[in-house]
VOPAGU-2260 file (C-alpha; in pm, 1 decimal, decimal comma):
REM VOPAGU-2260
SITE   aa  ch    i         X         Y         Z
SITE  MET   A    0    1449,8    1511,4    -962,0
SITE  ASP   A    1    1755,0    1744,9   -1041,2
SITE  ARG   A    2    2123,3    1619,3   -1015,6
SITE  LYS   A    3    2182,7    1776,8    -666,5
SITE  THR   A    4    1881,1    1578,6    -513,8
SITE  VAL   A    5    1976,8    1290,6    -662,5
SITE  ASN   A    6    2326,3    1308,9    -526,9
SITE  ILE   A    7    2247,3    1399,2    -179,1
SITE  ILE   A    8    2022,3    1065,3    -181,5
SITE  VAL   A    9    2279,6     808,0    -304,1
SITE  TYR   A   10    2601,9     941,6    -164,7
SITE  GLN   A   11    2494,6    1095,8     169,1
SITE  LEU   A   12    2205,4     866,4     265,8
SITE  PRO   A   13    2387,6     518,1     365,2
SITE  GLU   A   14    2055,5     322,4     385,9
SITE  LYS   A   15    2019,2       7,8     211,0
SITE  GLN   A   16    1647,3       7,6     184,1
SITE  ARG   A   17    1579,8     323,2      36,0
SITE  PHE   A   18    1201,1     445,7     -10,9
SITE  PHE   A   19    1309,2     740,9    -278,0
SITE  ARG   A   20     990,8     907,1    -286,1
SITE  GLY   A   21     980,6     943,1     122,5
SITE  LEU   A   22    1370,5    1045,4      93,5
SITE  THR   A   23    1296,5    1311,1    -155,0
SITE  SER   A   24    1041,1    1455,3      43,6
SITE  TRP   A   25    1243,4    1417,1     381,8
SITE  ILE   A   26    1570,7    1594,2     256,4
SITE  GLY   A   27    1355,1    1908,7     233,3
SITE  PHE   A   28    1438,6    2107,4    -116,7
SITE  LYS   A   29    1158,7    2305,1    -231,9
SITE  GLU   A   30     935,6    2062,6    -413,9
SITE  ASP   A   31     701,6    2161,5    -722,0
SITE  TYR   A   32     429,3    1943,6    -903,2
SITE  ILE   A   33     383,5    1869,9   -1280,4
SITE  TYR   A   34      32,7    1755,5   -1356,7
SITE  PHE   A   35     -37,2    1553,9   -1655,6
SITE  ASP   A   36    -252,1    1271,6   -1775,1
SITE  VAL   A   37    -122,1     929,7   -1805,8
SITE  ALA   A   38    -136,5     753,1   -2136,9
SITE  GLU   A   39    -294,7     414,2   -2126,1
SITE  ARG   A   40       0,1     148,3   -2107,9
SITE  GLU   A   41      22,1     -37,1   -2445,2
SITE  GLY   A   42     171,5    -387,0   -2497,3
SITE  ASP   A   43     251,1    -594,0   -2164,8
SITE  GLU   A   44     152,0    -526,7   -1807,3
SITE  SER   A   45     317,0    -390,1   -1540,0
SITE  LYS   A   46     610,9    -594,3   -1372,2
SITE  TRP   A   47     443,5    -501,8   -1046,8
SITE  SER   A   48     269,9    -770,1    -864,3
SITE  PHE   A   49       1,8    -742,6    -582,5
SITE  LEU   A   50     269,2    -858,1    -329,3
SITE  SER   A   51     558,1    -649,5    -437,6
SITE  LEU   A   52     327,0    -320,0    -431,9
SITE  LEU   A   53     247,2    -446,9     -90,9
SITE  GLU   A   54     614,6    -492,4       6,8
SITE  LEU   A   55     655,8    -152,6    -122,0
SITE  ALA   A   56     392,9      13,9      82,7
SITE  ILE   A   57     522,1    -149,7     416,9
SITE  THR   A   58     910,5     -60,5     332,8
SITE  ALA   A   59     735,7     312,7     298,5
SITE  LEU   A   60     555,5     279,7     609,6
SITE  ILE   A   61     846,2     132,4     798,7
SITE  SER   A   62    1127,2     357,7     672,8
SITE  PHE   A   63     898,1     688,4     826,3
SITE  THR   A   64     704,3     613,1    1108,9
SITE  CYS   A   65     646,0     414,0    1424,7
SITE  ALA   A   66     286,6     458,7    1383,2
SITE  PRO   A   67     213,6      61,2    1365,8
SITE  LEU   A   68     383,1      67,1    1707,0
SITE  ARG   A   69     163,4     296,5    1835,8
SITE  ILE   A   70    -116,6      98,7    1735,6
SITE  VAL   A   71     -20,1    -207,7    1922,5
SITE  THR   A   72       3,2      33,7    2228,8
SITE  PHE   A   73    -319,5     155,7    2207,8
SITE  LEU   A   74    -494,8    -196,3    2146,4
SITE  GLY   A   75    -298,2    -347,3    2446,8
SITE  PHE   A   76    -430,8     -45,8    2644,9
SITE  LEU   A   77    -801,9    -130,2    2491,4
SITE  THR   A   78    -777,0    -470,2    2595,2
SITE  LEU   A   79    -680,3    -381,5    2962,2
SITE  VAL   A   80    -963,8    -144,8    3005,6
SITE  LEU   A   81   -1182,8    -413,3    2845,2
SITE  GLY   A   82   -1027,5    -650,1    3109,5
SITE  PHE   A   83   -1092,0    -436,6    3375,2
SITE  GLY   A   84   -1437,7    -410,6    3275,7
SITE  VAL   A   85   -1505,6    -793,0    3251,6
SITE  ALA   A   86   -1309,1    -791,0    3616,4
SITE  SER   A   87   -1583,5    -536,1    3739,8
SITE  ASP   A   88   -1856,9    -724,4    3605,1
SITE  ALA   A   89   -1764,9   -1073,2    3753,8
SITE  VAL   A   90   -1702,8    -890,2    4079,5
SITE  TRP   A   91   -2058,1    -754,5    4072,9
SITE  SER   A   92   -2195,5   -1103,1    3973,7
SITE  LEU   A   93   -2027,6   -1231,5    4253,4
SITE  ILE   A   94   -2177,0    -978,3    4471,7
SITE  ASN   A   95   -2556,8   -1072,7    4367,2
SITE  ASN   A   96   -2466,5   -1440,2    4337,1
SITE  GLN   A   97   -2494,7   -1465,2    3980,3
SITE  THR   A   98   -2162,3   -1607,0    3845,5
SITE  VAL   A   99   -2067,6   -1904,1    3656,5
SITE  SER   A  100   -1809,6   -2082,8    3775,4
SITE  GLY   A  101   -1462,5   -2034,5    3619,4
SITE  TYR   A  102   -1570,0   -1840,8    3335,1
SITE  ASN   A  103   -1492,9   -1522,3    3434,0
SITE  THR   A  104   -1162,1   -1604,5    3558,6
SITE  ILE   A  105   -1042,4   -1736,0    3229,5
SITE  ILE   A  106   -1165,9   -1444,5    3049,5
SITE  ILE   A  107   -1040,1   -1209,5    3290,5
SITE  CYS   A  108    -666,6   -1374,0    3275,3
SITE  VAL   A  109    -673,1   -1391,0    2889,2
SITE  LEU   A  110    -784,0   -1044,5    2877,9
SITE  LEU   A  111    -529,1    -892,8    3113,8
SITE  LEU   A  112    -222,5   -1115,8    3028,0
SITE  GLY   A  113    -283,5   -1041,2    2653,0
SITE  SER   A  114    -284,2    -663,5    2734,5
SITE  PHE   A  115      58,2    -685,5    2951,4
SITE  ILE   A  116     199,1    -890,6    2623,9
SITE  MET   A  117      87,7    -624,8    2399,2
SITE  ILE   A  118     187,1    -364,5    2604,7
SITE  SER   A  119     550,0    -527,6    2699,1
SITE  LEU   A  120     610,9    -585,9    2271,6
SITE  ASP   A  121     547,4    -212,1    2218,2
SITE  ILE   A  122     822,2     -97,1    2492,0
SITE  ILE   A  123    1050,0    -363,0    2311,2
SITE  GLY   A  124     928,0    -259,6    1982,0
SITE  GLU   A  125    1027,3     109,2    2058,4
SITE  TYR   A  126    1332,8      18,1    2173,3
SITE  ILE   A  127    1391,2    -168,7    1827,2
SITE  ALA   A  128    1268,4     119,8    1646,7
SITE  LYS   A  129    1531,9     365,5    1794,1
SITE  ILE   A  130    1798,3     124,6    1687,8
SITE  TYR   A  131    1696,3     121,8    1370,5
SITE  ASP   A  132    1682,8     484,7    1327,8
SITE  GLU   A  133    2053,6     483,4    1458,9
SITE  VAL   A  134    2123,9     204,7    1192,7
SITE  LYS   A  135    1955,4     399,7     901,1
SITE  ALA   A  136    2222,7     663,5     991,9
SITE  ARG   A  137    2043,0     966,3     813,2
SITE  PRO   A  138    2256,2    1273,8     902,1
SITE  HIS   A  139    2130,1    1576,4    1086,6
SITE  TYR   A  140    2202,6    1799,7     819,8
SITE  LEU   A  141    2234,1    1769,9     425,4
SITE  ILE   A  142    2562,6    1944,2     267,8
SITE  THR   A  143    2403,6    2091,9     -31,3
SITE  ASN   A  144    2746,4    2313,5    -163,1
SITE  SER   A  145    3082,0    2286,9     -51,6
SITE  VAL   A  146    3318,1    2609,7    -146,2
SITE  GLY   A  147    3700,4    2588,7    -103,2
SITE  ILE   A  148    3695,9    2251,5     -25,4
SITE  ASP   A  149    3790,1    1888,8    -219,4
SITE  ALA   A  150    3517,1    1672,4    -325,5
SITE  ASP   A  151    3680,6    1413,3    -129,0
C-alpha cells in the first residue's frame, strides 16, 4: 500500500475493529496485484492459531456484509413453509381419519413458533446492523488531496 492509502485508512476511518484487506478494497483506489511464489517458512511456525484465523474471518464477514442475517431470514421462511406443509398434512389426515393424537399439533406449533422467532430475530438484527453501520462512522466520501487548506 502506498502512503496515501495508509493515511486514509488510519486517519479518516474511525473504526476500532479494522479489517485492512477489506478496507483497502472499500476505499476504491486502483488496485494492482503482484504475483509471486511464497517461500517455505524457515524456523518457527506461524503465530496464527486456528481460532485466531477464524476470528479474523468472522470479523471480515461481519464488517462488510449482513448476509448471515439474510440466511436466518431465509431459514425462518423455509421453516414457516415446512410448518404450513405439516399443517396441511395434518388437516388431510384429519379429513381421512388417520390422525395421531397430539403429535401433529406439537410439530406444527414448534415449526410455526420457531419460524416466527427466527423472522423476528432477523428484523431485530437488521436494526442492529443499521446501528452498527452508523457506529462504524465510515465517511460518505474520502479526501485524497487538499489544496490551499491547512492540514489541521
